[in-house]
C-alpha positions in Angstrom: 66.5 145.5 122.2 68.2 143.2 124.6 66.3 140.3 126.2 67.9 139.2 129.4 67.2 136.9 132.4 67.4 138.8 135.7 68.0 137.3 139.1 66.0 139.7 141.3 66.9 138.1 144.7 67.0 134.8 146.5 64.3 133.0 144.5 63.3 129.6 143.3 63.9 129.1 139.5 60.3 130.4 138.8 61.4 133.7 140.3 63.8 134.5 137.4 62.5 137.5 135.4 62.7 138.1 131.7 63.3 141.8 130.9 64.1 143.9 127.9 66.1 147.1 127.5 67.7 149.1 124.6 70.9 147.8 123.1 73.9 149.5 124.6 76.8 150.9 122.6 80.2 149.3 123.3 82.6 151.5 125.2 86.4 151.7 124.7 87.9 148.2 124.6 84.5 146.5 124.5 82.5 144.4 122.0 78.8 143.8 121.8 78.1 140.1 121.4 74.9 138.5 120.2 74.8 135.5 122.5 74.1 132.1 120.9 74.7 129.9 123.9 75.3 130.4 127.7 75.6 127.6 130.2 73.9 126.8 133.5 76.6 125.9 136.0 76.8 125.3 139.8 77.7 129.0 140.1 74.3 130.2 139.0 72.7 127.6 141.3 74.5 129.1 144.2 73.9 132.7 143.0 70.1 132.2 143.1 70.5 131.1 146.8 72.7 134.2 147.5 75.5 131.7 148.4 78.1 132.2 145.6 81.2 133.5 147.3 81.7 136.9 145.6 78.5 137.4 143.6 77.3 141.0 143.0 74.3 142.4 144.8 70.8 141.6 143.5 69.4 142.2 140.9 71.8 141.1 138.2 71.9 139.0 135.0 73.6 135.6 135.7 75.6 133.7 133.0 79.2 132.6 133.8 80.2 132.0 130.2 79.0 132.3 126.6 79.5 131.8 122.9 78.3 134.3 120.5 79.0 136.6 117.5 80.4 140.1 117.7 78.0 142.6 116.2 79.7 145.9 117.0 82.9 147.1 118.6 83.9 150.1 120.6 86.9 152.5 120.3 90.2 150.8 120.3 88.8 147.4 119.2 89.6 145.9 115.8 86.4 146.2 113.7 87.4 143.0 111.9 86.0 141.1 114.9 82.5 141.8 113.7 80.7 138.8 112.4 83.1 136.4 114.0 82.2 133.8 116.7 84.0 133.9 120.1 83.7 132.4 123.5 84.1 134.4 126.7 84.3 133.9 130.4 82.1 136.5 132.0 81.0 135.4 135.5 77.8 137.3 135.0 75.8 138.7 132.1 75.7 135.7 129.8 72.0 134.9 130.1 70.9 137.5 127.6 70.4 138.0 123.9 73.3 140.4 123.8 76.0 141.5 126.2 79.0 143.7 126.4 82.3 141.9 126.7 85.9 143.2 127.2 87.5 142.5 123.8 90.5 141.0 125.6 88.3 138.3 127.1 87.2 137.0 123.7 88.6 133.6 122.6 88.1 132.5 118.9 85.9 129.5 118.4 87.2 127.3 115.5 85.2 127.2 112.3 82.5 124.5 112.1 82.2 124.0 115.9 78.6 124.2 117.1 77.9 127.1 119.5 76.2 125.0 122.2 79.0 122.4 122.0 81.6 125.0 122.3 79.8 126.6 125.2 80.1 123.3 127.3 83.9 123.7 127.4 84.2 127.4 128.3 84.2 127.5 132.1 84.2 123.7 132.3 87.1 123.3 129.9 89.2 126.1 131.5 88.6 124.7 134.9 89.4 121.1 134.0 92.5 122.0 132.0 94.0 124.2 134.6 93.2 121.8 137.5 94.8 118.9 135.6 97.8 120.6 134.1 98.5 123.8 136.1 97.6 122.5 139.6 97.9 118.7 139.7 100.5 118.6 136.9 99.3 115.2 135.8 101.5 112.9 133.7 100.8 109.8 131.6 100.4 106.7 133.7 98.9 108.4 136.7 95.6 107.5 138.3 93.1 110.2 139.4 89.8 110.2 141.2 87.1 112.5 139.8 84.0 113.1 141.9 80.8 114.0 140.0 82.2 112.4 136.8 78.8 112.8 135.1 78.6 116.6 135.6 79.8 119.4 133.4 83.2 119.8 134.9 83.4 116.1 135.7 82.9 114.8 132.1 85.4 117.3 130.9 88.0 116.3 133.5 87.5 112.6 132.6 88.0 113.2 128.9 91.0 115.5 129.2 92.6 113.2 131.7 92.1 110.2 129.4 93.5 112.2 126.4 96.7 112.7 128.5 97.1 109.0 129.2 95.7 109.1 132.8 93.7 106.3 134.4 90.4 107.8 135.8 88.1 106.6 138.6 84.9 108.5 138.5 82.1 108.7 141.1 78.5 109.2 140.0 75.0 107.7 140.7 74.4 104.3 139.2 72.1 105.7 136.5 75.2 107.5 135.0 77.7 104.7 135.2 77.3 103.6 131.6 77.9 107.2 130.4 81.0 107.6 132.7 82.3 104.2 131.5 81.8 105.3 127.9 84.1 108.3 128.5 86.8 105.9 129.6 86.6 106.1 133.4 85.9 103.3 135.9 82.6 104.3 137.6 81.8 104.0 141.3 78.7 104.8 143.2 79.2 108.0 145.2 76.7 106.9 147.8 78.5 103.6 148.5 79.5 103.6 152.2 82.6 101.5 151.2 83.6 104.0 148.5 87.1 104.6 150.0 87.7 100.8 150.0 86.5 100.6 146.4 89.0 103.2 145.3 91.8 101.5 147.2 91.0 98.3 145.5 91.5 100.0 142.1 94.5 102.1 143.3 96.2 100.2 146.2 98.9 102.8 146.6 96.5 105.7 146.5 95.6 108.0 143.7 97.8 110.7 142.3 95.1 113.4 142.3 91.5 113.8 143.6 89.2 116.5 142.0 86.6 117.3 144.6 83.7 119.7 144.1 81.7 118.5 147.1 83.6 119.8 150.1 82.0 119.1 153.5 83.2 116.2 155.6 83.7 113.9 152.6 86.8 115.9 151.6 88.6 114.1 154.5 88.3 110.8 152.6 89.5 112.5 149.4 92.7 113.6 151.1 93.3 110.2 152.7 93.0 108.5 149.3 96.0 110.3 148.0 99.2 108.5 147.3 102.4 110.1 148.6 103.1 113.1 146.4 99.5 113.3 145.4 97.4 116.4 145.1 93.9 117.1 146.3 92.2 119.8 144.1 89.1 121.2 145.8 86.9 123.4 143.6 83.5 123.7 145.3 81.3 123.2 148.3 78.3 121.4 146.8 77.7 119.5 150.1 76.6 122.8 151.7 74.5 124.1 148.8 71.3 124.1 150.8 72.7 124.7 154.2 71.4 128.0 155.7 73.9 130.7 156.5 76.6 132.8 155.0 78.2 131.8 151.7 81.6 132.5 153.1 81.5 130.2 156.1 81.9 126.8 154.3 84.5 128.3 152.0 86.6 129.7 154.8 86.2 126.4 156.8 87.4 124.5 153.8 90.4 126.8 153.2 91.4 126.5 156.8 91.3 122.7 156.6 93.4 122.7 153.3 95.9 125.0 154.8 96.3 122.8 157.9 96.8 119.7 155.7 99.5 121.4 153.7 101.5 121.8 157.0 101.5 118.0 157.6 104.8 116.3 156.7 103.2 113.5 154.6 104.2 114.5 151.1 100.6 115.3 150.0 99.3 118.7 148.7 95.8 120.3 149.1 94.8 123.1 146.8 91.7 125.2 146.5 91.2 126.1 142.8 90.2 129.6 142.1 89.5 130.2 138.4 89.8 134.0 138.9 93.2 133.9 140.6 95.5 136.4 138.9 92.6 138.6 137.5 94.3 141.6 138.9 96.9 141.2 136.2 94.4 141.2 133.3 96.8 140.8 130.4 98.5 137.7 131.9 95.1 136.3 133.0 93.5 136.8 129.6 96.5 135.2 127.9 96.3 132.2 130.2 92.6 131.8 129.5 93.1 132.1 125.7 95.9 129.5 125.8 94.0 126.9 128.0 90.6 127.3 126.4 92.2 127.3 123.0 93.7 123.9 123.8 90.3 122.4 124.6 88.5 124.0 121.7 91.2 122.6 119.4 90.5 119.1 120.7 86.8 119.7 120.2 87.3 120.9 116.6 89.5 117.8 115.8 86.9 115.4 117.2 89.2 114.3 120.0 86.8 115.6 122.7 83.1 115.0 122.9 80.9 117.9 124.0 78.1 116.6 126.3 75.1 118.9 125.9 72.6 117.6 128.4 69.9 119.9 126.9 69.5 123.0 124.8 66.8 125.2 126.3 65.6 128.6 125.0 66.8 131.6 126.9 63.1 132.5 127.7 62.8 129.1 129.5 65.7 129.8 131.9 63.6 128.6 134.9 63.2 125.2 133.2 67.0 125.1 132.5 67.8 125.9 136.2 65.5 123.2 137.5 67.0 120.6 135.1 70.5 121.5 136.0 69.8 121.2 139.7 67.9 117.9 139.4 71.1 115.8 139.2 69.5 113.6 136.5 71.5 114.7 133.5 75.0 114.0 132.2 76.9 117.0 130.7 75.9 120.6 130.7 72.5 122.3 130.3 72.8 125.1 127.8 70.6 128.1 127.2 70.4 129.0 123.5 69.0 132.0 121.6 65.3 131.6 121.3 65.3 131.6 117.5 68.1 128.9 117.4 66.0 126.7 119.7 62.9 127.1 117.6 64.9 126.3 114.4 66.4 123.2 116.0 63.1 122.0 117.3 61.5 122.5 113.9 64.3 120.5 112.2 63.9 117.7 114.7 60.1 117.5 114.2 60.5 117.6 110.4 62.9 114.7 110.6 60.4 112.5 112.3 
């Protein structure tokens, strides 16, 4: 049987439902994966509000990404995949004990890498890598500004930028400044009314790139902080998370603003990052995901990247995981793990006391 967390409608975290159903057989080109870890990201937070831009109709199983072991394969899929651990970008379906995945979406996880740690770099790692290297095209010696430097994507951006020889300024609440500094960034208080001046003091000529997940009116300052030739990479609208109304309105407003800025003759670029761009050409899209996620997983396996697991919470406690992820009190990513893995880890921790 499959155990899965269902989002039945626009509900508070307590409204998530735990359901069971028979294990499905994988179809042509598919693999059945026993999920070991799946993350709680901003996407799921928006989905429960009915505000994620292209979410499916309710009810559905959330879970944007996962790490797990292939247990069976469908026609046309190499049976040698069985028993091997993979990561996958799924958009939905990851919050389950098992799920069907297109075999072309599987990315091999290096031996010896912990499942929850690998999970923290699936959507976050792909997003950060592509924004840095495919969009902003950063180079050693540049200076970038990362908003939300304590979050899942933020901590990944900081580490990957530092690995590439980039100076990083990171915004976060003061409680997270030590953690942000430990990653190699210069922390600033995101609530400081003089934040633009603080950034200018560190980068008098402006920054070479800004990574902004907030949107709203604050994005104007992000664009103004760019050096000539700099790039604003917008990848979310967190500022409008709790604003009533259509999920499309803030995104369309943001896109219109970025389009207008790109028409200005000031040598700066504004880009809205869409992780799923190019999905209509699945082979090329899957190859790009394998390449980019493979780069980040290799750094993790070599110890050159630190996975920040904010908490490992059993799948059956998904409501607790959602509340924690939305609290803004943690650094890193909240990860749902298979219930038996969580029990085993907790038993080991108690035995070590």
